PLY file of the C-alpha trace (Angstrom):
ply
format ascii 1.0
element vertex 269
property float x
property float y
property float z
element edge 268
property int vertex1
property int vertex2
end_header
109.41 -101.88 129.33
105.71 -101.37 130.00
105.28 -104.48 132.16
107.10 -107.24 134.03
105.94 -109.66 131.34
107.58 -107.59 128.61
110.73 -107.30 130.72
110.88 -111.08 131.16
110.45 -111.58 127.42
113.26 -109.10 126.74
115.57 -110.89 129.16
114.76 -114.23 127.54
115.49 -112.81 124.09
118.59 -111.00 125.42
117.33 -107.80 123.83
119.59 -105.56 125.96
122.31 -105.74 128.58
119.91 -104.40 131.22
116.12 -104.07 131.07
113.86 -102.13 133.43
110.12 -101.72 133.63
108.93 -98.11 133.36
108.16 -98.16 137.10
111.67 -99.39 137.94
113.24 -96.70 135.76
111.11 -93.93 137.27
111.80 -95.05 140.84
115.58 -94.99 140.32
115.74 -91.39 138.99
119.42 -91.98 138.16
119.34 -89.72 135.09
123.04 -88.98 135.30
123.78 -92.66 134.63
122.68 -92.15 131.02
124.16 -90.08 128.22
121.55 -90.92 125.56
117.83 -91.50 126.12
115.37 -92.58 123.39
111.66 -92.56 124.25
109.95 -95.40 122.37
106.41 -95.01 123.75
103.13 -93.59 122.36
103.06 -89.86 121.68
100.87 -88.94 124.66
103.17 -90.79 127.06
106.26 -89.19 125.49
104.93 -85.71 126.29
104.37 -86.82 129.88
107.89 -88.21 130.21
109.40 -84.99 128.88
107.72 -83.08 131.72
109.61 -85.29 134.20
113.08 -84.76 132.71
115.53 -82.91 134.96
116.23 -79.49 133.48
119.97 -79.95 134.07
120.23 -83.29 132.24
123.37 -83.11 130.08
122.81 -86.16 127.88
121.18 -86.35 124.45
117.46 -87.09 124.24
115.17 -88.07 121.36
111.99 -90.02 120.72
110.43 -92.12 117.96
107.06 -90.38 117.95
104.83 -90.34 114.86
103.52 -86.82 115.55
105.60 -83.82 116.55
103.62 -80.71 117.54
102.71 -82.01 121.01
106.22 -83.32 121.64
107.99 -80.13 120.56
105.57 -78.05 122.65
106.38 -80.23 125.68
110.14 -79.81 125.13
109.95 -76.03 124.73
107.74 -75.80 127.84
110.04 -77.96 129.98
113.40 -76.46 129.03
113.68 -72.66 129.18
117.20 -72.45 127.72
119.21 -74.46 125.22
117.90 -77.95 124.63
119.57 -81.36 124.42
116.47 -82.71 122.74
115.80 -83.28 119.03
112.76 -85.35 118.06
113.13 -88.27 115.63
110.75 -90.18 113.40
112.37 -93.13 111.62
110.15 -93.99 108.65
110.13 -97.74 109.06
108.46 -100.51 111.00
105.74 -103.06 110.40
102.28 -104.01 111.51
103.82 -106.36 114.12
104.68 -105.30 117.67
106.78 -106.87 120.40
110.43 -107.64 121.06
110.20 -110.93 119.20
109.78 -108.95 115.97
112.94 -106.88 116.46
114.95 -106.43 113.26
118.64 -105.52 113.45
118.63 -104.06 109.94
115.38 -102.10 110.40
116.92 -98.66 109.81
119.25 -99.53 106.94
118.49 -97.45 103.88
115.53 -95.76 105.56
114.76 -92.11 106.23
114.65 -90.57 109.69
112.86 -87.23 110.02
114.41 -84.90 112.61
112.41 -82.09 114.22
114.26 -79.55 116.34
112.74 -77.32 119.00
113.74 -73.66 119.20
117.16 -73.04 120.73
118.36 -76.62 120.35
122.10 -76.93 120.90
123.77 -77.39 117.47
126.09 -80.09 118.75
123.12 -82.22 119.88
121.57 -82.15 116.41
124.91 -83.11 114.83
125.38 -85.99 117.28
121.88 -87.30 116.62
122.37 -87.12 112.85
125.57 -89.15 113.28
123.73 -91.71 115.39
121.07 -92.30 112.75
123.68 -92.54 110.01
125.57 -95.06 112.14
122.56 -97.40 112.15
122.13 -96.98 108.39
119.49 -94.24 108.04
119.43 -91.00 106.05
118.12 -87.86 107.76
116.07 -84.79 106.82
114.97 -81.84 108.98
111.24 -81.00 108.91
109.33 -78.66 111.23
106.69 -80.05 113.60
103.79 -78.48 111.70
104.96 -79.69 108.29
105.82 -83.13 109.67
102.31 -83.66 111.03
100.72 -82.47 107.79
102.91 -84.74 105.65
102.38 -87.77 107.89
98.60 -87.33 107.84
98.80 -88.12 104.11
101.61 -90.68 104.07
100.87 -92.65 107.24
98.06 -91.65 109.57
95.10 -91.43 107.18
96.27 -94.50 105.22
96.07 -96.50 108.46
92.50 -95.33 108.98
91.56 -96.12 105.38
93.16 -99.56 105.59
91.23 -100.31 108.78
87.97 -99.11 107.22
88.58 -101.33 104.20
89.12 -104.44 106.34
85.91 -103.84 108.31
83.98 -102.77 105.17
84.74 -106.04 103.38
84.42 -108.31 106.41
80.87 -107.09 107.03
79.59 -107.39 103.46
77.05 -110.23 103.56
78.12 -112.09 100.43
81.82 -111.74 101.21
81.14 -112.99 104.72
79.09 -115.95 103.54
81.68 -117.25 101.09
84.61 -116.48 103.35
83.00 -118.86 105.85
82.50 -121.49 103.13
85.88 -121.20 101.41
88.76 -123.47 102.53
91.28 -120.67 101.85
90.96 -116.85 101.66
88.86 -115.47 98.82
90.96 -112.36 98.37
93.87 -111.75 96.03
97.03 -109.75 96.60
95.39 -106.35 96.24
93.15 -106.65 99.29
95.95 -108.24 101.32
98.35 -105.40 100.49
95.76 -102.68 101.10
94.81 -104.05 104.54
98.24 -105.13 105.81
98.37 -102.22 108.27
94.74 -102.47 109.42
94.45 -102.59 113.18
98.15 -102.00 113.86
99.10 -101.54 117.55
95.81 -100.08 118.86
97.28 -98.13 121.80
99.95 -96.47 119.68
97.56 -95.54 116.89
94.85 -94.25 119.22
97.44 -91.79 120.58
98.50 -90.78 117.06
94.92 -90.16 115.93
94.27 -87.99 118.98
97.52 -86.06 118.70
97.23 -85.31 114.96
93.45 -85.08 114.77
93.24 -81.77 112.89
95.68 -82.72 110.14
94.13 -86.17 109.70
90.69 -84.58 109.46
91.84 -82.19 106.74
93.58 -84.92 104.74
90.50 -87.15 104.87
88.30 -84.28 103.68
90.65 -83.97 100.71
90.40 -87.73 100.17
86.60 -87.58 100.36
86.53 -84.86 97.69
88.54 -87.11 95.37
86.35 -90.11 96.17
83.24 -88.08 95.37
84.68 -87.36 91.92
85.23 -91.09 91.33
81.72 -91.93 92.56
80.23 -89.44 90.12
82.17 -91.00 87.26
80.84 -94.45 88.29
77.27 -93.21 88.59
75.19 -95.50 86.31
73.51 -92.40 84.93
76.80 -91.34 83.33
78.60 -92.84 80.34
81.79 -94.74 81.13
84.84 -93.63 79.16
87.45 -96.47 79.11
90.20 -94.07 78.01
89.52 -91.87 81.02
89.99 -94.85 83.33
93.20 -95.79 81.56
94.49 -92.27 82.17
93.37 -92.49 85.81
95.38 -95.68 86.41
98.41 -94.36 84.53
98.37 -91.15 86.57
98.07 -93.07 89.83
101.04 -95.25 88.91
103.16 -92.18 88.15
102.06 -90.61 91.44
103.04 -93.74 93.35
106.45 -93.89 91.64
106.96 -90.20 92.43
106.16 -90.58 96.15
108.24 -93.77 96.49
111.01 -92.35 94.27
110.53 -95.45 92.09
111.63 -97.74 94.94
109.78 -100.92 95.91
109.13 -100.23 99.59
107.31 -103.52 100.22
110.57 -105.42 100.73
111.84 -103.12 103.50
109.68 -103.28 106.59
0 1
1 2
2 3
3 4
4 5
5 6
6 7
7 8
8 9
9 10
10 11
11 12
12 13
13 14
14 15
15 16
16 17
17 18
18 19
19 20
20 21
21 22
22 23
23 24
24 25
25 26
26 27
27 28
28 29
29 30
30 31
31 32
32 33
33 34
34 35
35 36
36 37
37 38
38 39
39 40
40 41
41 42
42 43
43 44
44 45
45 46
46 47
47 48
48 49
49 50
50 51
51 52
52 53
53 54
54 55
55 56
56 57
57 58
58 59
59 60
60 61
61 62
62 63
63 64
64 65
65 66
66 67
67 68
68 69
69 70
70 71
71 72
72 73
73 74
74 75
75 76
76 77
77 78
78 79
79 80
80 81
81 82
82 83
83 84
84 85
85 86
86 87
87 88
88 89
89 90
90 91
91 92
92 93
93 94
94 95
95 96
96 97
97 98
98 99
99 100
100 101
101 102
102 103
103 104
104 105
105 106
106 107
107 108
108 109
109 110
110 111
111 112
112 113
113 114
114 115
115 116
116 117
117 118
118 119
119 120
120 121
121 122
122 123
123 124
124 125
125 126
126 127
127 128
128 129
129 130
130 131
131 132
132 133
133 134
134 135
135 136
136 137
137 138
138 139
139 140
140 141
141 142
142 143
143 144
144 145
145 146
146 147
147 148
148 149
149 150
150 151
151 152
152 153
153 154
154 155
155 156
156 157
157 158
158 159
159 160
160 161
161 162
162 163
163 164
164 165
165 166
166 167
167 168
168 169
169 170
170 171
171 172
172 173
173 174
174 175
175 176
176 177
177 178
178 179
179 180
180 181
181 182
182 183
183 184
184 185
185 186
186 187
187 188
188 189
189 190
190 191
191 192
192 193
193 194
194 195
195 196
196 197
197 198
198 199
199 200
200 201
201 202
202 203
203 204
204 205
205 206
206 207
207 208
208 209
209 210
210 211
211 212
212 213
213 214
214 215
215 216
216 217
217 218
218 219
219 220
220 221
221 222
222 223
223 224
224 225
225 226
226 227
227 228
228 229
229 230
230 231
231 232
232 233
233 234
234 235
235 236
236 237
237 238
238 239
239 240
240 241
241 242
242 243
243 244
244 245
245 246
246 247
247 248
248 249
249 250
250 251
251 252
252 253
253 254
254 255
255 256
256 257
257 258
258 259
259 260
260 261
261 262
262 263
263 264
264 265
265 266
266 267
267 268
């Protein structure tokens, strides 16, 4: 745990048989007492922890990082031979953080992306796949470069856009005025759904944005190009074609169904 306060909360909630702060764990250095280590910390801290791993550690190691290039580089730098490390990215979670929001069924029916460094030991990858299947997840192997590109579109940039939307609306004068006057929220379900992930875990997301900066930048340029097309269509100088907007919404619905494989993801967080 990151602090004594978090440790105390975990002990109160009985989250694990034994709980240590990060300082307590580092001071013990009893690596051989463990046969499976999962790093559940921000990406930048994960890379730092990898550099401290003993090169003769025989157990299995993974992480839950949302970007992979920095992590895989750290693994390949630390271990010159065969590795016991395969990186993981379970595609699940919520905007909440803290042990009190733990969910025993979090991984059931979800996808976990696995990213292997060069020279990973085959038996380690097989064991990790079995672990994720044991907790209910499906797995797929994706390289670090492709993972970070995909996630810039499906996770990282959407978090930025959601956060922009929340701030954009909250600072519009008329919205602000009537939000203050209204006894209940003015917004409907659309704004609530679009901004659910705004401001999620600031420390974690700051590390993600820094680690995957280039891919996020490229994906947002692509997004801006598409937004510019929409702005031109909405330009009052141009004639509005209702049929064109119908086609736009129909296409977007098909695109959403394609990405989600026609599954309603909102129920599984």
